[in-house]
C-alpha positions as CSV (number, residue, x, y, z in Angstrom):
1,X,-25.7,26.6,25.9
2,X,-28.6,24.5,23.9
3,X,-27.9,21.0,24.1
4,X,-27.1,19.2,20.3
5,X,-29.4,16.3,20.2
6,X,-28.3,13.5,18.1
7,X,-31.1,13.0,15.4
8,X,-29.8,10.2,13.9
9,X,-29.5,7.7,17.0
10,X,-32.6,8.9,18.3
11,X,-34.5,8.4,15.0
12,X,-33.3,4.6,14.9
13,X,-33.3,3.7,18.4
14,X,-37.3,4.7,18.6
15,X,-38.0,2.7,15.7
16,X,-35.7,0.3,14.5
17,X,-37.2,-2.5,16.8
18,X,-40.4,-1.5,15.8
19,X,-40.7,-1.9,11.9
20,X,-41.1,-4.7,9.9
21,X,-38.7,-3.7,7.6
22,X,-35.3,-2.1,9.1
23,X,-32.9,-1.0,6.0
24,X,-31.6,2.3,8.6
25,X,-29.0,-0.4,9.7
26,X,-25.4,0.2,8.3
27,X,-24.1,-3.1,9.0
28,X,-25.1,-6.7,8.0
29,X,-27.6,-9.2,9.5
30,X,-26.0,-10.2,12.9
31,X,-24.6,-13.4,13.9
32,X,-26.2,-15.3,16.9
33,X,-24.1,-16.7,19.5
34,X,-24.5,-20.1,18.3
35,X,-23.1,-19.1,15.0
36,X,-20.4,-17.1,16.2
37,X,-19.4,-20.5,18.6
38,X,-19.5,-22.8,15.4
39,X,-17.2,-20.6,13.2
40,X,-15.0,-20.4,16.3
41,X,-14.8,-24.6,16.4
42,X,-18.3,-25.3,18.1
43,X,-16.3,-25.3,21.8
44,X,-18.7,-23.3,24.0
45,X,-16.7,-23.7,27.0
46,X,-14.8,-20.2,27.5
47,X,-18.2,-18.9,27.2
48,X,-20.3,-21.0,29.4
49,X,-17.8,-21.1,32.3
50,X,-17.1,-17.4,32.3
51,X,-17.8,-16.2,35.8
52,X,-20.6,-13.6,35.8
53,X,-18.6,-11.0,38.1
54,X,-17.0,-7.4,37.7
55,X,-15.1,-7.4,34.5
56,X,-11.5,-6.3,33.9
57,X,-12.4,-2.9,33.2
58,X,-10.3,-2.0,30.4
59,X,-10.3,-5.4,28.8
60,X,-9.1,-8.6,29.9
61,X,-5.0,-9.4,28.1
62,X,-6.1,-11.4,25.9
63,X,-8.8,-9.5,24.1
64,X,-6.4,-6.4,24.1
65,X,-3.9,-8.4,23.2
66,X,-5.5,-9.7,20.0
67,X,-6.7,-5.9,19.1
68,X,-3.4,-4.7,19.5
69,X,-2.0,-7.6,17.0
70,X,-4.4,-5.8,14.3
71,X,-2.0,-3.1,14.9
72,X,1.5,-2.9,14.1
73,X,4.0,-1.7,16.6
74,X,0.9,-1.9,19.5
75,X,0.9,-3.5,22.4
76,X,-1.8,-4.3,25.2
77,X,-0.9,-1.3,26.6
78,X,-2.1,0.8,23.4
79,X,-5.5,-0.4,23.9
80,X,-8.8,0.3,25.6
81,X,-11.6,-1.5,25.2
82,X,-14.8,0.2,25.7
83,X,-19.1,-0.2,25.1
84,X,-19.1,0.3,21.3
85,X,-17.3,2.6,19.2
86,X,-19.7,4.9,20.3
87,X,-18.3,5.1,23.9
88,X,-14.5,5.2,22.3
89,X,-15.5,8.2,20.6
90,X,-17.5,9.6,23.7
91,X,-14.6,9.3,26.1
92,X,-12.1,10.8,23.6
93,X,-14.0,14.1,22.7
94,X,-14.5,14.4,26.4
95,X,-10.9,14.3,27.2
96,X,-9.5,16.5,24.4
97,X,-12.4,18.8,23.8
98,X,-13.2,22.1,25.7
99,X,-15.1,25.1,25.4
100,X,-13.4,27.4,22.5
101,X,-11.7,24.8,20.7
102,X,-12.1,24.2,17.4
103,X,-12.7,20.7,16.2
104,X,-12.5,19.9,12.2
105,X,-14.8,16.9,11.1
106,X,-14.9,15.5,7.6
107,X,-18.7,15.3,6.7
108,X,-21.1,14.0,5.9
109,X,-20.4,11.3,8.8
110,X,-22.3,9.5,11.6
111,X,-22.8,12.7,13.4
112,X,-21.8,11.5,17.1
113,X,-18.4,13.4,17.3
114,X,-19.9,16.5,15.6
115,X,-22.6,16.8,17.9
116,X,-20.2,16.0,21.1
117,X,-17.8,18.8,19.6
118,X,-21.2,21.0,19.9
119,X,-22.3,20.2,23.4
120,X,-18.5,20.5,24.7
121,X,-18.5,24.0,23.5
122,X,-16.1,23.8,20.3
123,X,-16.2,25.6,17.2
124,X,-16.7,23.2,14.5
125,X,-15.6,23.4,10.9
126,X,-16.4,21.0,8.6
127,X,-14.3,19.4,5.7
128,X,-17.1,18.1,3.2
129,X,-16.6,15.2,1.0
130,X,-17.9,16.1,-2.3
131,X,-20.1,13.8,-4.7
132,X,-18.7,15.3,-7.7
133,X,-15.3,14.3,-6.7
134,X,-16.7,10.5,-5.7
135,X,-17.4,11.6,-2.2
136,X,-13.6,12.7,-1.6
137,X,-12.8,16.3,0.3
138,X,-11.0,18.8,-2.0
139,X,-7.7,19.2,-1.0
140,X,-8.3,23.2,-0.4
141,X,-11.0,22.5,1.9
142,X,-8.1,20.2,4.0
143,X,-5.7,23.0,4.1
144,X,-8.2,25.4,4.9
145,X,-9.9,23.8,7.7
146,X,-7.1,22.4,9.5
147,X,-5.1,24.6,10.1
148,X,-4.3,27.5,13.4
149,X,-5.6,26.6,17.0
150,X,-7.8,23.8,15.7
151,X,-7.5,21.1,18.5
152,X,-9.1,18.0,17.0
153,X,-9.4,16.5,13.7
154,X,-12.0,13.8,13.3
155,X,-12.6,11.3,10.2
156,X,-14.7,8.2,9.5
157,X,-12.8,6.1,6.9
158,X,-14.4,4.4,5.3
159,X,-17.4,6.6,5.8
160,X,-20.9,6.5,6.7
161,X,-23.1,7.5,5.0
162,X,-21.2,7.6,1.5
163,X,-19.6,3.6,1.9
164,X,-16.4,5.7,0.1
165,X,-12.8,5.2,1.2
166,X,-10.5,8.0,1.3
167,X,-7.8,7.9,-1.3
168,X,-4.7,7.3,0.2
169,X,-2.8,10.5,-0.9
170,X,-6.0,12.5,1.2
171,X,-5.7,10.7,3.8
172,X,-2.2,11.4,4.2
173,X,-2.7,15.0,3.2
174,X,-5.3,15.2,6.5
175,X,-2.9,13.5,9.0
176,X,0.1,15.4,7.5
177,X,-1.8,18.8,8.3
178,X,-3.0,17.6,11.7
179,X,0.5,16.7,12.8
180,X,1.6,20.2,11.5
181,X,-0.7,22.0,13.7
182,X,-0.3,20.2,16.3
183,X,-4.0,18.5,16.3
184,X,-4.9,15.4,17.5
185,X,-6.2,12.9,15.0
186,X,-9.7,10.6,15.6
187,X,-10.1,7.9,13.0
188,X,-13.2,6.1,13.4
189,X,-12.2,3.0,11.5
190,X,-15.6,0.9,12.3
191,X,-16.3,0.0,9.1
192,X,-12.8,-1.4,8.1
193,X,-13.0,-5.3,7.1
194,X,-15.8,-4.5,5.3
195,X,-14.8,-3.7,1.8
196,X,-17.1,-5.0,-1.2
197,X,-13.4,-5.6,-2.9
198,X,-12.2,-7.5,-0.1
199,X,-9.3,-5.1,0.1
200,X,-8.8,-3.9,3.7
201,X,-8.8,0.1,4.1
202,X,-5.0,1.5,5.6
203,X,-5.6,2.4,9.0
204,X,-4.2,5.7,10.2
205,X,-2.5,3.8,12.8
206,X,1.0,5.0,13.5
207,X,1.0,8.5,12.1
208,X,2.2,9.7,15.7
209,X,1.6,10.2,18.9
210,X,-1.6,12.2,18.4
211,X,-3.2,9.7,16.2
212,X,-5.9,7.8,17.6
213,X,-8.2,4.8,15.8
214,X,-11.2,3.7,17.2
215,X,-13.1,0.5,15.9
216,X,-15.2,-2.3,17.0
217,X,-17.2,-5.4,16.6
218,X,-20.4,-4.0,15.0
219,X,-20.0,-3.4,11.4
220,X,-17.7,-5.6,10.1
221,X,-17.9,-8.1,12.1
222,X,-21.5,-8.6,12.6
223,X,-21.7,-8.6,16.2
224,X,-23.2,-5.1,17.7
225,X,-25.0,-6.9,20.4
226,X,-21.8,-7.4,21.9
227,X,-21.1,-4.0,22.5
228,X,-17.3,-4.1,22.0
229,X,-15.3,-1.6,20.6
230,X,-11.8,-0.4,21.1
231,X,-9.3,2.4,21.0
232,X,-5.7,2.3,20.2
233,X,-3.4,5.5,21.0
234,X,-0.4,6.3,23.0
235,X,-0.4,4.3,26.4
236,X,-0.6,7.8,28.2
237,X,-3.5,8.8,26.3
238,X,-5.2,5.4,26.5
239,X,-4.5,5.9,30.5
240,X,-6.6,9.5,30.5
241,X,-9.2,7.8,28.6
242,X,-9.6,4.7,31.0
243,X,-9.9,7.7,33.8
244,X,-12.7,8.7,32.0
245,X,-14.3,5.0,31.1
246,X,-15.0,4.8,35.0
247,X,-17.4,7.6,35.4
248,X,-19.4,5.8,32.5
249,X,-19.8,2.2,31.6
250,X,-16.8,0.9,34.1
251,X,-16.1,-2.1,31.7
252,X,-17.4,-4.6,29.3
253,X,-19.8,-7.2,29.7
254,X,-17.7,-10.6,30.8
255,X,-19.7,-12.6,28.2
256,X,-19.2,-10.2,25.6
257,X,-15.1,-9.6,26.6
258,X,-15.2,-13.7,26.1
259,X,-16.9,-14.0,22.6
260,X,-14.7,-10.9,21.5
261,X,-11.8,-12.7,22.0
262,X,-13.2,-15.8,20.0
263,X,-14.3,-13.4,17.4
264,X,-10.5,-11.7,17.0
265,X,-8.6,-15.6,17.1
266,X,-6.5,-15.5,13.9
267,X,-8.3,-18.6,12.8
268,X,-11.9,-17.0,13.3
269,X,-11.5,-13.3,12.4
270,X,-11.2,-14.2,8.6
271,X,-14.0,-16.0,8.5
272,X,-16.3,-13.6,9.7
273,X,-15.2,-10.8,7.7
274,X,-15.6,-13.3,4.6
275,X,-19.2,-13.7,5.8
276,X,-19.6,-9.9,6.0
277,X,-18.5,-9.2,2.5
278,X,-20.1,-12.1,1.0
279,X,-23.1,-10.5,2.4
280,X,-22.6,-6.9,1.0
281,X,-21.3,-8.4,-2.4
282,X,-24.5,-10.0,-2.9
283,X,-27.0,-7.8,-1.4
284,X,-25.1,-5.2,-2.9
285,X,-26.2,-6.4,-6.8
286,X,-29.8,-6.5,-5.5
287,X,-29.8,-2.6,-4.5
288,X,-27.8,-1.6,-7.5
289,X,-30.6,-3.4,-9.8
290,X,-33.2,-2.1,-7.7
291,X,-31.5,1.5,-8.1
292,X,-31.1,1.5,-11.7
293,X,-34.6,0.3,-12.2
294,X,-35.6,3.3,-10.9
295,X,-34.2,5.3,-13.6
296,X,-32.9,8.7,-13.0
297,X,-35.0,9.0,-9.8
298,X,-31.6,8.3,-7.8
299,X,-28.1,9.1,-8.1
300,X,-25.6,7.3,-6.6
301,X,-21.9,6.0,-6.4
302,X,-21.5,2.1,-5.5
303,X,-20.5,2.1,-2.0
304,X,-16.5,0.8,-1.4
305,X,-17.4,-0.3,2.2
306,X,-20.2,-1.3,4.5
307,X,-23.3,-2.3,3.6
308,X,-24.9,1.3,2.7
309,X,-25.5,3.6,0.1
310,X,-26.2,7.1,0.1
311,X,-28.4,8.1,-2.8
312,X,-29.4,11.6,-4.0
313,X,-33.5,11.7,-5.4
314,X,-35.0,13.8,-7.6
315,X,-38.8,14.2,-6.1
316,X,-39.4,17.7,-3.8
317,X,-40.3,15.8,-0.9
318,X,-37.9,16.5,2.0
319,X,-36.3,13.3,3.1
320,X,-37.0,13.2,7.0
321,X,-40.7,13.8,5.8
322,X,-40.1,10.8,3.3
323,X,-38.7,8.6,5.9
324,X,-41.8,9.3,8.0
325,X,-44.2,8.2,5.3
326,X,-42.1,5.0,4.6
327,X,-41.9,4.4,8.6
328,X,-45.8,5.3,9.2
329,X,-47.7,3.9,6.2
330,X,-44.6,1.1,4.7
331,X,-43.3,-0.3,7.8
332,X,-40.1,0.4,6.9
333,X,-37.3,2.8,8.5
334,X,-34.7,4.4,6.5
335,X,-32.5,7.3,7.4
336,X,-32.8,10.6,6.0
337,X,-30.6,12.6,4.8
338,X,-31.1,15.5,6.5
339,X,-29.9,13.9,9.6
340,X,-26.6,14.1,8.0
341,X,-26.9,17.8,6.8
342,X,-28.0,16.6,3.4
343,X,-31.4,17.0,2.8
344,X,-32.6,14.8,-0.3
345,X,-30.5,12.2,0.1
346,X,-31.2,8.9,1.6
347,X,-29.0,6.4,3.6
348,X,-29.9,3.0,2.8
349,X,-28.8,-0.1,4.6
350,X,-28.8,-3.3,2.4
351,X,-27.9,-5.6,5.5
352,X,-30.9,-7.7,6.0
353,X,-31.7,-11.6,4.9
354,X,-32.1,-10.7,0.6
355,X,-35.6,-11.6,1.0
356,X,-36.4,-9.4,3.3
357,X,-34.3,-6.6,1.3
358,X,-36.3,-7.1,-1.3
359,X,-39.6,-6.9,0.0
360,X,-38.7,-3.8,1.9
361,X,-37.0,-2.1,-1.5
362,X,-40.4,-2.8,-3.1
363,X,-42.2,-0.8,-0.5
364,X,-39.6,2.2,-0.9
365,X,-40.3,2.1,-4.4
366,X,-44.1,2.4,-4.2
367,X,-43.9,5.0,-1.8
368,X,-41.3,6.7,-3.8
369,X,-43.5,6.6,-6.9
370,X,-46.8,7.9,-4.4
371,X,-44.8,11.0,-3.9
372,X,-43.3,12.1,-7.0
373,X,-46.4,11.8,-8.7
374,X,-48.2,14.2,-5.9
């Protein structure tokens, strides 16, 4: 079986730290450790006094309790702390997918679970988000895909790359269909908390024993460097995931666990999310004005969550070719749409500092106009 490479992640990890302007990231410019401690009250003792031994491999009780408090009815036994939400998604796919299984994935999406399903030998059926429906799925597509012997259903809500939130009735439809056929439902909710209108996206947690939620501190919290994610699930499933985790990263870093516990404290978490939403609201105004200034060259829907916009463009150049021109000749990194299976789209991240964002967009405009005129 041919290995399915994770094209977007390889593109980003190769170049994101080697360009002057990074518009490939889907989160806001990150907090420093100093800024996080200031938001937490300025007391660095908990972090500085932490012994740098082996960590509690499933996450310390204080961190798991802080995470559980975000999910009604959950306890620390429902929580496994992972090295980013990527590890949470990985060990779920490893645990649940066998060769020959069918996995339904809402697309376009962050292509990790799509690729993992293929690499674990599954058949993937897609539930497309439709641009003409405001990046929502059609009910008929939900019912078609989640049927028969489908083993796992994967949804990212809010969506990456579209920034759209699932309409509540459609989220409920997906959950109901998964329950009806006995499938597991994996809900990646890593953009929850990064909503532009400050209205939290309802979690799919609580919909039954086979509902699994993954999340982390990378997007809404501006703390990707802590590499802290989590999975919330039935305790029996969490135990199965933990057994797999013994083969991967074993446990989170001690300092990351301590700082994550501070970040999720009831008095601190709202401050962090407020910062993120403030950045998104301010920077979206910059991007919206830029897109509108490009005339009818770009078609887009204002994102509801995340520092990303998924825009369709008119020029004939392929998206990877355009992205490579930007990287090579203009020192700007974006994500080409074909890495989500949708050519002639680009995902623009607007999380950088405003001055850097404006300068980067100027370069994107110049490069695009040159391509369009060619």
